[in-house]
VMD Tcl script that builds the backbone (N, CA, C; Angstrom):
set m [mol new atoms 438]
animate dup $m
set s [atomselect $m all]
$s set {name element resname resid chain x y z} {
  {N N UNK 1 A -5.718 -13.928 1.510}
  {CA C UNK 1 A -5.776 -12.534 1.863}
  {C C UNK 1 A -5.611 -12.448 3.376}
  {N N UNK 2 A -4.743 -11.575 3.801}
  {CA C UNK 2 A -4.464 -11.419 5.219}
  {C C UNK 2 A -5.557 -10.571 5.889}
  {N N UNK 3 A -5.821 -10.822 7.174}
  {CA C UNK 3 A -6.794 -9.994 7.896}
  {C C UNK 3 A -6.203 -8.638 8.236}
  {N N UNK 4 A -7.063 -7.662 8.402}
  {CA C UNK 4 A -6.641 -6.323 8.800}
  {C C UNK 4 A -6.203 -6.378 10.253}
  {N N UNK 5 A -5.077 -5.755 10.551}
  {CA C UNK 5 A -4.560 -5.743 11.920}
  {C C UNK 5 A -4.327 -4.303 12.351}
  {N N UNK 6 A -4.855 -3.962 13.531}
  {CA C UNK 6 A -4.713 -2.621 14.060}
  {C C UNK 6 A -4.862 -2.712 15.574}
  {N N UNK 7 A -4.063 -1.982 16.302}
  {CA C UNK 7 A -4.118 -2.039 17.761}
  {C C UNK 7 A -5.436 -1.523 18.323}
  {N N UNK 8 A -6.082 -0.588 17.646}
  {CA C UNK 8 A -7.322 -0.023 18.160}
  {C C UNK 8 A -8.496 -0.998 18.035}
  {N N UNK 9 A -8.435 -1.883 17.065}
  {CA C UNK 9 A -9.517 -2.844 16.859}
  {C C UNK 9 A -9.155 -4.152 17.558}
  {N N UNK 10 A -9.821 -4.439 18.631}
  {CA C UNK 10 A -9.513 -5.618 19.437}
  {C C UNK 10 A -10.290 -6.831 18.921}
  {N N UNK 11 A -9.848 -7.985 19.356}
  {CA C UNK 11 A -10.520 -9.251 19.099}
  {C C UNK 11 A -10.743 -9.520 17.617}
  {N N UNK 12 A -9.714 -9.325 16.817}
  {CA C UNK 12 A -9.822 -9.587 15.396}
  {C C UNK 12 A -9.499 -11.048 15.092}
  {N N UNK 13 A -10.084 -11.562 14.052}
  {CA C UNK 13 A -9.711 -12.868 13.554}
  {C C UNK 13 A -8.377 -12.739 12.828}
  {N N UNK 14 A -7.491 -13.678 13.057}
  {CA C UNK 14 A -6.163 -13.581 12.472}
  {C C UNK 14 A -5.897 -14.649 11.410}
  {N N UNK 15 A -6.919 -15.371 11.013}
  {CA C UNK 15 A -6.769 -16.411 10.006}
  {C C UNK 15 A -6.913 -15.807 8.610}
  {N N UNK 16 A -5.952 -16.053 7.721}
  {CA C UNK 16 A -6.091 -15.525 6.353}
  {C C UNK 16 A -7.228 -16.222 5.597}
  {N N UNK 17 A -7.784 -15.530 4.611}
  {CA C UNK 17 A -8.806 -16.111 3.746}
  {C C UNK 17 A -8.114 -16.638 2.499}
  {N N UNK 18 A -8.587 -17.749 2.005}
  {CA C UNK 18 A -7.997 -18.399 0.836}
  {C C UNK 18 A -8.860 -18.131 -0.388}
  {N N UNK 19 A -8.240 -17.640 -1.444}
  {CA C UNK 19 A -8.920 -17.427 -2.717}
  {C C UNK 19 A -8.157 -18.163 -3.808}
  {N N UNK 20 A -8.872 -18.641 -4.813}
  {CA C UNK 20 A -8.258 -19.335 -5.935}
  {C C UNK 20 A -7.995 -18.351 -7.060}
  {N N UNK 21 A -6.794 -18.426 -7.622}
  {CA C UNK 21 A -6.497 -17.597 -8.799}
  {C C UNK 21 A -7.279 -18.091 -10.008}
  {N N UNK 22 A -7.523 -19.372 -10.082}
  {CA C UNK 22 A -8.227 -19.982 -11.204}
  {C C UNK 22 A -9.557 -20.539 -10.704}
  {N N UNK 23 A -10.628 -19.778 -10.885}
  {CA C UNK 23 A -11.933 -20.231 -10.399}
  {C C UNK 23 A -12.448 -21.422 -11.202}
  {N N UNK 24 A -11.984 -21.572 -12.435}
  {CA C UNK 24 A -12.360 -22.747 -13.222}
  {C C UNK 24 A -11.827 -24.022 -12.597}
  {N N UNK 25 A -10.584 -24.004 -12.149}
  {CA C UNK 25 A -9.999 -25.154 -11.470}
  {C C UNK 25 A -10.722 -25.412 -10.147}
  {N N UNK 26 A -11.031 -24.349 -9.433}
  {CA C UNK 26 A -11.768 -24.478 -8.167}
  {C C UNK 26 A -13.127 -25.135 -8.412}
  {N N UNK 27 A -13.834 -24.707 -9.434}
  {CA C UNK 27 A -15.145 -25.279 -9.743}
  {C C UNK 27 A -15.016 -26.745 -10.144}
  {N N UNK 28 A -13.996 -27.065 -10.919}
  {CA C UNK 28 A -13.779 -28.452 -11.333}
  {C C UNK 28 A -13.490 -29.342 -10.130}
  {N N UNK 29 A -12.606 -28.894 -9.253}
  {CA C UNK 29 A -12.260 -29.682 -8.075}
  {C C UNK 29 A -13.439 -29.835 -7.115}
  {N N UNK 30 A -14.345 -28.842 -7.119}
  {CA C UNK 30 A -15.533 -28.896 -6.262}
  {C C UNK 30 A -16.701 -29.626 -6.922}
  {N N UNK 31 A -16.494 -30.069 -8.162}
  {CA C UNK 31 A -17.518 -30.765 -8.946}
  {C C UNK 31 A -18.720 -29.878 -9.275}
  {N N UNK 32 A -18.495 -28.598 -9.407}
  {CA C UNK 32 A -19.512 -27.661 -9.891}
  {C C UNK 32 A -19.188 -27.456 -11.374}
  {N N UNK 33 A -19.706 -28.302 -12.237}
  {CA C UNK 33 A -19.180 -28.415 -13.583}
  {C C UNK 33 A -19.933 -27.637 -14.652}
  {N N UNK 34 A -21.120 -27.138 -14.371}
  {CA C UNK 34 A -21.855 -26.432 -15.411}
  {C C UNK 34 A -22.012 -24.956 -15.055}
  {N N UNK 35 A -22.224 -24.162 -16.087}
  {CA C UNK 35 A -22.420 -22.719 -15.895}
  {C C UNK 35 A -23.637 -22.446 -15.021}
  {N N UNK 36 A -24.739 -23.168 -15.268}
  {CA C UNK 36 A -25.966 -22.961 -14.493}
  {C C UNK 36 A -25.756 -23.292 -13.020}
  {N N UNK 37 A -25.002 -24.336 -12.739}
  {CA C UNK 37 A -24.726 -24.700 -11.355}
  {C C UNK 37 A -23.926 -23.605 -10.667}
  {N N UNK 38 A -22.953 -23.050 -11.371}
  {CA C UNK 38 A -22.154 -21.981 -10.788}
  {C C UNK 38 A -22.956 -20.699 -10.598}
  {N N UNK 39 A -23.839 -20.386 -11.527}
  {CA C UNK 39 A -24.620 -19.153 -11.447}
  {C C UNK 39 A -25.735 -19.224 -10.408}
  {N N UNK 40 A -26.322 -20.403 -10.205}
  {CA C UNK 40 A -27.511 -20.503 -9.357}
  {C C UNK 40 A -27.338 -21.412 -8.145}
  {N N UNK 41 A -26.198 -22.044 -8.009}
  {CA C UNK 41 A -25.985 -22.986 -6.924}
  {C C UNK 41 A -25.754 -22.304 -5.586}
  {N N UNK 42 A -25.662 -23.122 -4.554}
  {CA C UNK 42 A -25.504 -22.620 -3.195}
  {C C UNK 42 A -24.200 -21.858 -2.990}
  {N N UNK 43 A -23.177 -22.189 -3.755}
  {CA C UNK 43 A -21.872 -21.533 -3.581}
  {C C UNK 43 A -21.633 -20.407 -4.587}
  {N N UNK 44 A -22.657 -19.992 -5.299}
  {CA C UNK 44 A -22.460 -18.980 -6.341}
  {C C UNK 44 A -21.940 -17.664 -5.776}
  {N N UNK 45 A -22.385 -17.279 -4.586}
  {CA C UNK 45 A -21.890 -16.058 -3.960}
  {C C UNK 45 A -20.417 -16.142 -3.613}
  {N N UNK 46 A -19.967 -17.323 -3.199}
  {CA C UNK 46 A -18.553 -17.514 -2.882}
  {C C UNK 46 A -17.684 -17.413 -4.135}
  {N N UNK 47 A -18.159 -18.009 -5.227}
  {CA C UNK 47 A -17.413 -17.915 -6.480}
  {C C UNK 47 A -17.366 -16.471 -6.977}
  {N N UNK 48 A -18.472 -15.753 -6.818}
  {CA C UNK 48 A -18.498 -14.352 -7.228}
  {C C UNK 48 A -17.529 -13.526 -6.395}
  {N N UNK 49 A -17.520 -13.737 -5.076}
  {CA C UNK 49 A -16.569 -13.023 -4.216}
  {C C UNK 49 A -15.137 -13.355 -4.602}
  {N N UNK 50 A -14.860 -14.623 -4.883}
  {CA C UNK 50 A -13.520 -15.036 -5.298}
  {C C UNK 50 A -13.108 -14.318 -6.579}
  {N N UNK 51 A -14.028 -14.252 -7.545}
  {CA C UNK 51 A -13.755 -13.572 -8.810}
  {C C UNK 51 A -13.430 -12.097 -8.584}
  {N N UNK 52 A -14.244 -11.412 -7.783}
  {CA C UNK 52 A -14.044 -9.976 -7.549}
  {C C UNK 52 A -12.721 -9.724 -6.835}
  {N N UNK 53 A -12.425 -10.498 -5.807}
  {CA C UNK 53 A -11.177 -10.303 -5.065}
  {C C UNK 53 A -9.973 -10.530 -5.971}
  {N N UNK 54 A -10.006 -11.563 -6.781}
  {CA C UNK 54 A -8.866 -11.818 -7.673}
  {C C UNK 54 A -8.721 -10.717 -8.723}
  {N N UNK 55 A -9.815 -10.171 -9.202}
  {CA C UNK 55 A -9.725 -9.055 -10.149}
  {C C UNK 55 A -9.132 -7.817 -9.477}
  {N N UNK 56 A -9.508 -7.560 -8.228}
  {CA C UNK 56 A -8.918 -6.436 -7.495}
  {C C UNK 56 A -7.415 -6.634 -7.300}
  {N N UNK 57 A -7.025 -7.834 -6.932}
  {CA C UNK 57 A -5.596 -8.127 -6.743}
  {C C UNK 57 A -4.837 -7.934 -8.045}
  {N N UNK 58 A -5.391 -8.421 -9.157}
  {CA C UNK 58 A -4.721 -8.252 -10.456}
  {C C UNK 58 A -4.629 -6.781 -10.842}
  {N N UNK 59 A -5.698 -6.034 -10.631}
  {CA C UNK 59 A -5.680 -4.609 -10.986}
  {C C UNK 59 A -4.629 -3.848 -10.198}
  {N N UNK 60 A -4.540 -4.103 -8.891}
  {CA C UNK 60 A -3.547 -3.398 -8.080}
  {C C UNK 60 A -2.133 -3.910 -8.339}
  {N N UNK 61 A -1.987 -5.125 -8.812}
  {CA C UNK 61 A -0.657 -5.643 -9.136}
  {C C UNK 61 A -0.048 -4.893 -10.331}
  {N N UNK 62 A -0.898 -4.422 -11.234}
  {CA C UNK 62 A -0.416 -3.718 -12.424}
  {C C UNK 62 A -0.576 -2.209 -12.346}
  {N N UNK 63 A -1.086 -1.704 -11.247}
  {CA C UNK 63 A -1.301 -0.263 -11.103}
  {C C UNK 63 A 0.008 0.451 -10.799}
  {N N UNK 64 A 0.046 1.747 -11.088}
  {CA C UNK 64 A 1.236 2.555 -10.815}
  {C C UNK 64 A 1.425 2.802 -9.326}
  {N N UNK 65 A 0.337 2.795 -8.560}
  {CA C UNK 65 A 0.425 2.999 -7.122}
  {C C UNK 65 A 0.076 1.683 -6.416}
  {N N UNK 66 A 0.510 1.557 -5.192}
  {CA C UNK 66 A 0.267 0.318 -4.468}
  {C C UNK 66 A -0.854 0.505 -3.454}
  {N N UNK 67 A -1.487 -0.580 -3.148}
  {CA C UNK 67 A -2.534 -0.604 -2.129}
  {C C UNK 67 A -2.454 -1.949 -1.423}
  {N N UNK 68 A -2.764 -1.932 -0.163}
  {CA C UNK 68 A -2.774 -3.153 0.620}
  {C C UNK 68 A -4.209 -3.662 0.700}
  {N N UNK 69 A -4.442 -4.896 0.286}
  {CA C UNK 69 A -5.781 -5.485 0.329}
  {C C UNK 69 A -5.855 -6.447 1.506}
  {N N UNK 70 A -6.788 -6.208 2.397}
  {CA C UNK 70 A -7.017 -7.068 3.546}
  {C C UNK 70 A -8.520 -7.248 3.714}
  {N N UNK 71 A -8.897 -8.028 4.707}
  {CA C UNK 71 A -10.313 -8.146 5.054}
  {C C UNK 71 A -10.446 -7.935 6.546}
  {N N UNK 72 A -11.670 -7.733 7.015}
  {CA C UNK 72 A -11.916 -7.497 8.431}
  {C C UNK 72 A -12.954 -8.486 8.940}
  {N N UNK 73 A -12.640 -9.125 10.060}
  {CA C UNK 73 A -13.620 -9.959 10.755}
  {C C UNK 73 A -13.287 -9.916 12.238}
  {N N UNK 74 A -14.289 -9.665 13.062}
  {CA C UNK 74 A -14.039 -9.628 14.500}
  {C C UNK 74 A -14.661 -10.846 15.180}
  {N N UNK 75 A -14.539 -10.907 16.503}
  {CA C UNK 75 A -15.033 -12.047 17.264}
  {C C UNK 75 A -16.551 -12.161 17.206}
  {N N UNK 76 A -17.244 -11.069 16.917}
  {CA C UNK 76 A -18.704 -11.085 16.791}
  {C C UNK 76 A -19.154 -11.472 15.392}
  {N N UNK 77 A -18.203 -11.889 14.560}
  {CA C UNK 77 A -18.446 -12.316 13.182}
  {C C UNK 77 A -18.907 -11.181 12.275}
  {N N UNK 78 A -18.629 -9.937 12.657}
  {CA C UNK 78 A -18.840 -8.832 11.730}
  {C C UNK 78 A -17.724 -8.924 10.704}
  {N N UNK 79 A -18.085 -8.881 9.443}
  {CA C UNK 79 A -17.079 -9.036 8.397}
  {C C UNK 79 A -17.263 -7.989 7.308}
  {N N UNK 80 A -16.148 -7.460 6.852}
  {CA C UNK 80 A -16.115 -6.605 5.672}
  {C C UNK 80 A -15.201 -7.317 4.699}
  {N N UNK 81 A -15.680 -7.561 3.490}
  {CA C UNK 81 A -14.988 -8.427 2.551}
  {C C UNK 81 A -13.601 -7.931 2.164}
  {N N UNK 82 A -13.474 -6.627 1.875}
  {CA C UNK 82 A -12.180 -6.099 1.430}
  {C C UNK 82 A -11.943 -4.726 2.034}
  {N N UNK 83 A -10.765 -4.527 2.587}
  {CA C UNK 83 A -10.258 -3.206 2.964}
  {C C UNK 83 A -9.170 -2.867 1.961}
  {N N UNK 84 A -9.322 -1.778 1.241}
  {CA C UNK 84 A -8.265 -1.290 0.362}
  {C C UNK 84 A -7.580 -0.158 1.121}
  {N N UNK 85 A -6.339 -0.379 1.517}
  {CA C UNK 85 A -5.581 0.634 2.247}
  {C C UNK 85 A -4.664 1.349 1.263}
  {N N UNK 86 A -4.945 2.618 1.041}
  {CA C UNK 86 A -4.147 3.417 0.114}
  {C C UNK 86 A -4.169 4.868 0.570}
  {N N UNK 87 A -3.043 5.544 0.442}
  {CA C UNK 87 A -2.927 6.968 0.789}
  {C C UNK 87 A -3.422 7.261 2.201}
  {N N UNK 88 A -3.071 6.405 3.160}
  {CA C UNK 88 A -3.427 6.566 4.572}
  {C C UNK 88 A -4.940 6.567 4.802}
  {N N UNK 89 A -5.677 5.966 3.892}
  {CA C UNK 89 A -7.122 5.830 4.029}
  {C C UNK 89 A -7.503 4.364 3.881}
  {N N UNK 90 A -8.632 4.016 4.477}
  {CA C UNK 90 A -9.193 2.677 4.306}
  {C C UNK 90 A -10.478 2.812 3.503}
  {N N UNK 91 A -10.558 2.071 2.425}
  {CA C UNK 91 A -11.746 2.056 1.567}
  {C C UNK 91 A -12.424 0.694 1.744}
  {N N UNK 92 A -13.531 0.629 2.480}
  {CA C UNK 92 A -14.194 -0.658 2.720}
  {C C UNK 92 A -15.088 -1.059 1.548}
  {N N UNK 93 A -15.039 -2.343 1.206}
  {CA C UNK 93 A -15.851 -2.866 0.109}
  {C C UNK 93 A -16.560 -4.137 0.544}
  {N N UNK 94 A -17.823 -4.223 0.243}
  {CA C UNK 94 A -18.587 -5.444 0.409}
  {C C UNK 94 A -18.817 -6.019 -0.978}
  {N N UNK 95 A -18.951 -7.326 -1.072}
  {CA C UNK 95 A -19.171 -7.992 -2.359}
  {C C UNK 95 A -20.448 -8.812 -2.237}
  {N N UNK 96 A -21.416 -8.529 -3.084}
  {CA C UNK 96 A -22.698 -9.231 -3.054}
  {C C UNK 96 A -23.102 -9.618 -4.470}
  {N N UNK 97 A -23.488 -10.881 -4.646}
  {CA C UNK 97 A -23.953 -11.357 -5.959}
  {C C UNK 97 A -25.456 -11.080 -6.073}
  {N N UNK 98 A -25.754 -9.827 -6.313}
  {CA C UNK 98 A -27.125 -9.377 -6.434}
  {C C UNK 98 A -27.126 -8.109 -7.273}
  {N N UNK 99 A -28.190 -7.859 -7.976}
  {CA C UNK 99 A -28.292 -6.614 -8.736}
  {C C UNK 99 A -28.815 -5.482 -7.863}
  {N N UNK 100 A -29.417 -5.840 -6.721}
  {CA C UNK 100 A -29.990 -4.840 -5.826}
  {C C UNK 100 A -29.735 -5.252 -4.373}
  {N N UNK 101 A -28.484 -5.172 -3.903}
  {CA C UNK 101 A -28.212 -5.575 -2.520}
  {C C UNK 101 A -28.768 -4.573 -1.515}
  {N N UNK 102 A -28.821 -5.004 -0.277}
  {CA C UNK 102 A -29.341 -4.181 0.807}
  {C C UNK 102 A -28.347 -3.070 1.133}
  {N N UNK 103 A -28.780 -1.823 1.054}
  {CA C UNK 103 A -27.871 -0.697 1.304}
  {C C UNK 103 A -27.470 -0.583 2.759}
  {N N UNK 104 A -28.167 -1.283 3.655}
  {CA C UNK 104 A -27.799 -1.262 5.070}
  {C C UNK 104 A -26.483 -1.987 5.334}
  {N N UNK 105 A -25.982 -2.744 4.367}
  {CA C UNK 105 A -24.696 -3.436 4.525}
  {C C UNK 105 A -23.561 -2.446 4.748}
  {N N UNK 106 A -23.738 -1.201 4.343}
  {CA C UNK 106 A -22.673 -0.204 4.529}
  {C C UNK 106 A -22.583 0.281 5.970}
  {N N UNK 107 A -23.550 -0.062 6.808}
  {CA C UNK 107 A -23.465 0.326 8.223}
  {C C UNK 107 A -22.264 -0.316 8.894}
  {N N UNK 108 A -21.852 -1.482 8.403}
  {CA C UNK 108 A -20.680 -2.154 8.956}
  {C C UNK 108 A -19.405 -1.337 8.766}
  {N N UNK 109 A -19.419 -0.423 7.816}
  {CA C UNK 109 A -18.225 0.361 7.522}
  {C C UNK 109 A -17.854 1.301 8.666}
  {N N UNK 110 A -18.766 1.501 9.617}
  {CA C UNK 110 A -18.485 2.370 10.756}
  {C C UNK 110 A -17.344 1.838 11.620}
  {N N UNK 111 A -17.028 0.559 11.483}
  {CA C UNK 111 A -15.931 -0.030 12.256}
  {C C UNK 111 A -14.592 0.614 11.892}
  {N N UNK 112 A -14.488 1.164 10.696}
  {CA C UNK 112 A -13.251 1.823 10.266}
  {C C UNK 112 A -12.967 3.044 11.135}
  {N N UNK 113 A -14.013 3.710 11.617}
  {CA C UNK 113 A -13.823 4.889 12.461}
  {C C UNK 113 A -13.096 4.542 13.757}
  {N N UNK 114 A -13.245 3.308 14.227}
  {CA C UNK 114 A -12.556 2.873 15.440}
  {C C UNK 114 A -11.090 2.540 15.177}
  {N N UNK 115 A -10.696 2.450 13.931}
  {CA C UNK 115 A -9.342 2.028 13.572}
  {C C UNK 115 A -8.338 3.163 13.611}
  {N N UNK 116 A -8.774 4.347 13.947}
  {CA C UNK 116 A -7.886 5.517 14.001}
  {C C UNK 116 A -7.242 5.791 12.644}
  {N N UNK 117 A -7.967 5.484 11.599}
  {CA C UNK 117 A -7.539 5.771 10.231}
  {C C UNK 117 A -8.679 6.479 9.534}
  {N N UNK 118 A -8.344 7.308 8.578}
  {CA C UNK 118 A -9.386 8.012 7.829}
  {C C UNK 118 A -10.103 7.034 6.907}
  {N N UNK 119 A -11.421 7.130 6.886}
  {CA C UNK 119 A -12.221 6.281 6.015}
  {C C UNK 119 A -12.430 6.975 4.683}
  {N N UNK 120 A -12.005 6.313 3.632}
  {CA C UNK 120 A -12.215 6.836 2.291}
  {C C UNK 120 A -13.549 6.351 1.747}
  {N N UNK 121 A -13.759 6.576 0.486}
  {CA C UNK 121 A -14.994 6.118 -0.142}
  {C C UNK 121 A -14.990 4.594 -0.222}
  {N N UNK 122 A -16.151 4.022 -0.194}
  {CA C UNK 122 A -16.301 2.578 -0.252}
  {C C UNK 122 A -17.572 2.229 -0.981}
  {N N UNK 123 A -17.990 0.997 -0.830}
  {CA C UNK 123 A -19.228 0.629 -1.480}
  {C C UNK 123 A -19.459 -0.858 -1.508}
  {N N UNK 124 A -20.475 -1.223 -2.266}
  {CA C UNK 124 A -20.851 -2.613 -2.438}
  {C C UNK 124 A -20.656 -2.968 -3.899}
  {N N UNK 125 A -19.747 -3.884 -4.163}
  {CA C UNK 125 A -19.533 -4.371 -5.528}
  {C C UNK 125 A -20.599 -5.429 -5.782}
  {N N UNK 126 A -21.386 -5.189 -6.821}
  {CA C UNK 126 A -22.523 -6.066 -7.080}
  {C C UNK 126 A -22.761 -6.175 -8.586}
  {N N UNK 127 A -23.875 -6.745 -8.959}
  {CA C UNK 127 A -24.188 -6.971 -10.367}
  {C C UNK 127 A -25.130 -5.909 -10.932}
  {N N UNK 128 A -25.102 -4.704 -10.368}
  {CA C UNK 128 A -25.927 -3.622 -10.890}
  {C C UNK 128 A -25.355 -3.149 -12.232}
  {N N UNK 129 A -26.113 -2.353 -12.946}
  {CA C UNK 129 A -25.730 -1.912 -14.284}
  {C C UNK 129 A -24.878 -0.647 -14.292}
  {N N UNK 130 A -25.060 0.224 -13.295}
  {CA C UNK 130 A -24.330 1.491 -13.259}
  {C C UNK 130 A -24.033 1.867 -11.814}
  {N N UNK 131 A -23.124 2.803 -11.629}
  {CA C UNK 131 A -22.780 3.261 -10.286}
  {C C UNK 131 A -23.982 4.007 -9.702}
  {N N UNK 132 A -24.380 3.609 -8.490}
  {CA C UNK 132 A -25.538 4.217 -7.835}
  {C C UNK 132 A -25.100 4.691 -6.453}
  {N N UNK 133 A -25.203 5.994 -6.170}
  {CA C UNK 133 A -24.808 6.480 -4.846}
  {C C UNK 133 A -25.714 5.936 -3.746}
  {N N UNK 134 A -25.109 5.600 -2.614}
  {CA C UNK 134 A -25.856 5.184 -1.428}
  {C C UNK 134 A -25.907 6.346 -0.442}
  {N N UNK 135 A -24.761 6.934 -0.174}
  {CA C UNK 135 A -24.650 8.120 0.668}
  {C C UNK 135 A -23.442 8.912 0.175}
  {N N UNK 136 A -22.954 9.863 0.978}
  {CA C UNK 136 A -21.880 10.740 0.500}
  {C C UNK 136 A -20.558 10.015 0.255}
  {N N UNK 137 A -20.333 8.866 0.909}
  {CA C UNK 137 A -19.063 8.159 0.747}
  {C C UNK 137 A -19.188 6.813 0.046}
  {N N UNK 138 A -20.362 6.247 -0.001}
  {CA C UNK 138 A -20.530 4.882 -0.489}
  {C C UNK 138 A -21.442 4.835 -1.710}
  {N N UNK 139 A -21.226 3.792 -2.519}
  {CA C UNK 139 A -22.080 3.601 -3.691}
  {C C UNK 139 A -22.112 2.131 -4.067}
  {N N UNK 140 A -23.088 1.783 -4.891}
  {CA C UNK 140 A -23.126 0.466 -5.503}
  {C C UNK 140 A -22.177 0.524 -6.700}
  {N N UNK 141 A -21.286 -0.456 -6.811}
  {CA C UNK 141 A -20.276 -0.464 -7.866}
  {C C UNK 141 A -20.523 -1.677 -8.749}
  {N N UNK 142 A -20.751 -1.496 -10.042}
  {CA C UNK 142 A -20.943 -2.649 -10.926}
  {C C UNK 142 A -19.675 -3.492 -11.018}
  {N N UNK 143 A -19.829 -4.789 -10.979}
  {CA C UNK 143 A -18.662 -5.676 -11.013}
  {C C UNK 143 A -17.922 -5.578 -12.343}
  {N N UNK 144 A -18.580 -5.127 -13.394}
  {CA C UNK 144 A -17.891 -5.026 -14.684}
  {C C UNK 144 A -16.948 -3.823 -14.756}
  {N N UNK 145 A -16.887 -3.002 -13.712}
  {CA C UNK 145 A -15.956 -1.870 -13.681}
  {C C UNK 145 A -14.610 -2.214 -13.055}
  {N N UNK 146 A -14.519 -3.371 -12.439}
  {CA C UNK 146 A -13.253 -3.705 -11.786}
  {C C UNK 146 A -12.286 -4.404 -12.716}
}
mol reanalyze $m
mol bondsrecalc $m
mol representation Tube
mol addrep $m
C-alpha cells in the first residue's frame, strides 16, 4: 500500500507498506501454525490489520466506483492505517483487534484537515458486534461488515 502524498503535509514517510494477499501463507512462513497462536499471539494485531486491508482492497476492486487506498505516517510516527480517497474526500480508518478500542484514536484524524481536502466519515474497524457512533463523523465499524 502506497503512503498518502500531499504537498500540504510535510515530512511524510514514503515507504510503502507490504500486505500479504494470502494470510495463511504468511502465517505458515512465519511459523505461526495454529489458530490459537494467530488469535492470541504477539502478531495477532498485524494479521488482523492485514486481513482488513486485503478485504478493503478486494471490495474496492469489484465496486462500481473507484477509491484510492493509502496510509498516512509522518516523521513523528503518527500513523493512520487506511485513507480511503473517494469523491474528493478522505475517509480515515484505524484498524484495531479489540471489541472495545479507545475512542481517542480518532483524534489522529485531525491531520486530514491539514491536507487541504475535505474529511469524510471515518472510524475504527474493530471486532465490535454493531456499528457504534463515536462522534458526528466517526464510528466503530464491525470487521464483519467489510
